[in-house]
N, CA, C and O of each residue as an XYZ file, in Angstrom:
228
protein
N       5.772     52.880     -9.386
C       5.370     52.136     -9.313
C       6.166     52.166     -7.846
O       7.274     51.632     -7.899
N       5.709     52.804     -6.302
C       6.783     52.437     -5.149
C       7.027     51.188     -4.953
O       6.373     50.154     -5.090
N       8.567     51.565     -4.447
C       9.193     49.727     -3.975
C       9.585     49.543     -2.390
O      10.452     50.190     -1.804
N       8.974     48.789     -1.976
C       9.430     48.403     -0.530
C      10.482     47.435     -0.361
O      10.402     46.436     -1.076
N      11.578     47.533      0.542
C      12.506     46.446      0.061
C      12.567     46.113      1.505
O      12.779     46.937      2.395
N      12.338     44.664      1.691
C      12.659     43.925      2.803
C      13.989     42.800      2.764
O      14.045     41.807      2.039
N      14.983     43.234      3.707
C      16.154     42.306      3.714
C      15.768     41.611      4.793
O      15.565     42.296      5.795
N      15.553     40.078      4.917
C      15.459     39.120      5.328
C      16.281     38.157      5.596
O      16.756     37.988      4.473
N      17.013     37.084      6.544
C      17.658     35.999      6.585
C      16.470     34.888      6.892
O      16.726     33.708      6.650
N      15.123     35.264      7.441
C      14.152     34.371      7.929
C      12.952     33.820      6.861
O      12.444     34.659      6.117
N      12.636     32.834      6.809
C      11.403     32.227      5.915
C      10.210     32.917      6.446
O       9.590     33.504      5.559
N       9.803     33.001      7.399
C       8.701     33.580      7.778
C       8.523     35.188      8.162
O       8.887     35.695      9.223
N       8.181     35.553      7.571
C       7.811     36.819      7.181
C       6.246     37.436      7.790
O       5.451     37.848      6.945
N       5.852     37.477      9.278
C       4.868     37.665      9.892
C       3.630     38.757      8.806
O       3.600     39.982      8.687
N       2.965     37.955      8.330
C       1.248     38.844      7.870
C       1.891     39.279      6.355
O       1.270     40.225      5.870
N       2.919     38.821      5.579
C       3.669     39.606      4.855
C       2.647     39.026      3.370
O       2.837     39.426      2.221
N       1.793     38.220      3.706
C       0.477     37.841      1.984
C      -0.494     39.149      2.256
O      -0.921     39.896      1.375
N      -0.788     39.276      3.898
C      -1.835     40.308      3.608
C      -1.160     41.750      3.473
O      -2.093     42.552      3.444
N      -0.192     42.286      3.397
C       0.422     43.148      3.140
C       0.254     42.965      1.354
O      -0.258     43.888      0.720
N       0.648     41.923      0.772
C       0.610     42.241     -0.416
C      -0.243     42.441     -1.387
O      -0.172     42.931     -2.514
N      -1.337     41.815     -0.527
C      -2.634     41.693     -1.275
C      -3.456     42.831     -1.007
O      -4.452     43.107     -1.676
N      -3.051     43.478     -0.054
C      -3.783     45.003      0.633
C      -2.861     46.369     -0.201
O      -3.296     47.516     -0.296
N      -1.757     45.971     -0.647
C      -1.036     46.943     -1.439
C      -0.878     46.818     -2.948
O       0.038     47.525     -3.369
N      -1.525     46.105     -3.890
C      -1.064     45.726     -4.635
C      -0.267     46.587     -5.539
O       0.492     45.948     -6.268
N      -0.235     48.317     -5.727
C       0.265     49.131     -6.236
C       1.629     49.367     -5.959
O       2.267     50.151     -6.662
N       2.339     48.540     -4.643
C       3.578     48.365     -4.277
C       4.056     47.417     -4.502
O       3.445     46.394     -4.193
N       5.443     47.308     -5.181
C       6.234     46.546     -5.612
C       7.474     45.623     -4.108
O       8.449     46.168     -3.592
N       7.105     44.619     -3.884
C       7.665     44.457     -2.957
C       8.956     43.368     -3.454
O       8.846     42.206     -3.844
N      10.487     44.396     -3.246
C      11.510     43.849     -3.413
C      11.677     42.649     -1.739
O      11.407     43.003     -0.592
N      12.163     41.331     -2.160
C      12.535     40.721     -0.949
C      13.750     40.137     -1.097
O      13.887     39.310     -1.999
N      15.068     40.531     -0.059
C      16.247     40.464     -0.461
C      16.957     39.430      0.522
O      16.630     39.457      1.708
N      17.795     38.635      0.137
C      18.158     37.427      1.273
C      19.826     37.443      1.349
O      20.452     37.574      0.297
N      20.254     37.361      2.120
C      22.156     36.892      2.108
C      22.001     35.633      1.688
O      23.091     35.113      1.454
N      20.964     34.843      1.474
C      21.000     33.475      1.400
C      20.164     32.628      0.278
O      19.300     33.220     -0.369
N      20.360     31.574      0.104
C      18.995     31.140     -0.734
C      17.939     31.275     -0.448
O      18.036     31.559      0.746
N      16.448     31.281     -0.800
C      15.166     31.515     -0.214
C      14.559     30.290      0.337
O      14.936     29.200     -0.093
N      13.932     30.345      0.971
C      12.946     28.932      1.076
C      11.774     28.817      0.095
O      11.271     29.701     -0.599
N      11.448     27.480      0.203
C      10.066     27.595     -0.639
C       8.996     28.203     -0.709
O       8.315     28.434     -1.708
N       8.730     28.622      0.920
C       7.644     29.422      1.272
C       7.526     30.646      1.220
O       6.516     31.248      1.585
N       9.210     31.503      0.459
C       9.445     32.745      0.217
C       8.911     32.484     -1.227
O       7.933     32.944     -1.815
N       9.899     31.573     -1.615
C       9.360     31.491     -3.717
C       8.048     31.197     -3.803
O       7.833     30.701     -4.909
N       7.028     31.276     -3.121
C       5.649     31.010     -3.470
C       5.175     32.326     -3.529
O       4.241     32.578     -4.290
N       5.666     33.178     -2.858
C       5.072     34.428     -3.158
C       5.266     35.588     -4.244
O       5.047     36.798     -4.283
N       5.911     34.384     -5.312
C       6.240     34.833     -6.604
C       5.214     34.668     -7.513
O       5.318     35.166     -8.634
N       4.076     33.935     -7.136
C       2.752     34.169     -7.947
C       2.349     34.967     -7.625
O       1.213     34.817     -8.073
N       2.331     36.488     -6.771
C       2.056     37.823     -6.904
C       2.647     38.459     -7.705
O       3.877     38.512     -7.750
N       1.610     39.253     -8.740
C       2.655     40.122     -9.895
C       3.468     41.363     -9.042
O       4.427     41.962     -9.529
N       2.938     41.627     -7.745
C       4.358     43.070     -7.157
C       5.264     42.186     -6.195
O       5.427     42.588     -5.043
N       5.906     40.916     -6.640
C       6.527     40.371     -5.843
C       7.919     40.156     -6.447
O       8.083     39.270     -7.286
N       8.895     40.919     -6.057
C      10.574     40.367     -6.237
C      11.224     39.219     -5.616
O      10.816     38.883     -4.504
N      11.938     38.726     -6.026
C      12.884     37.740     -4.840
C      14.055     37.924     -5.337
O      14.264     37.478     -6.465
N      15.139     38.640     -4.610
C      16.835     38.552     -4.854
C      17.506     37.738     -3.384
O      17.600     38.049     -2.197
N      17.931     36.419     -4.308
C      18.560     36.054     -3.127
C      20.438     35.698     -3.444
O      20.954     35.834     -4.553
N      21.038     35.330     -2.439
C      21.953     35.649     -2.143
C      22.962     37.055     -2.591
O      23.977     37.325     -3.233
N      22.047     37.610     -1.878
C      22.773     39.324     -2.270
C      23.145     39.541     -0.364
O      22.585     39.355      0.717
N      24.552     40.083     -0.957
C      25.334     40.628      0.004
C      25.123     42.033      0.555
O      24.514     42.812     -0.179
N      25.501     42.426      1.626
C      24.790     43.516      2.209
C      26.091     44.157      2.497
O      26.128     45.252      3.059
């Protein structure tokens, strides 16, 4: 399965849910240097999303 890494410190990722649903064959790895917000944690409801918090760059 191809993967896409998104490294962000922001809770709002413009149209991310549309991308996640349009590309179910792509694993979205979302990494943040901080604890992620509830808004981003809700994306874990999609089977192709992984969240990594407090990742040091």
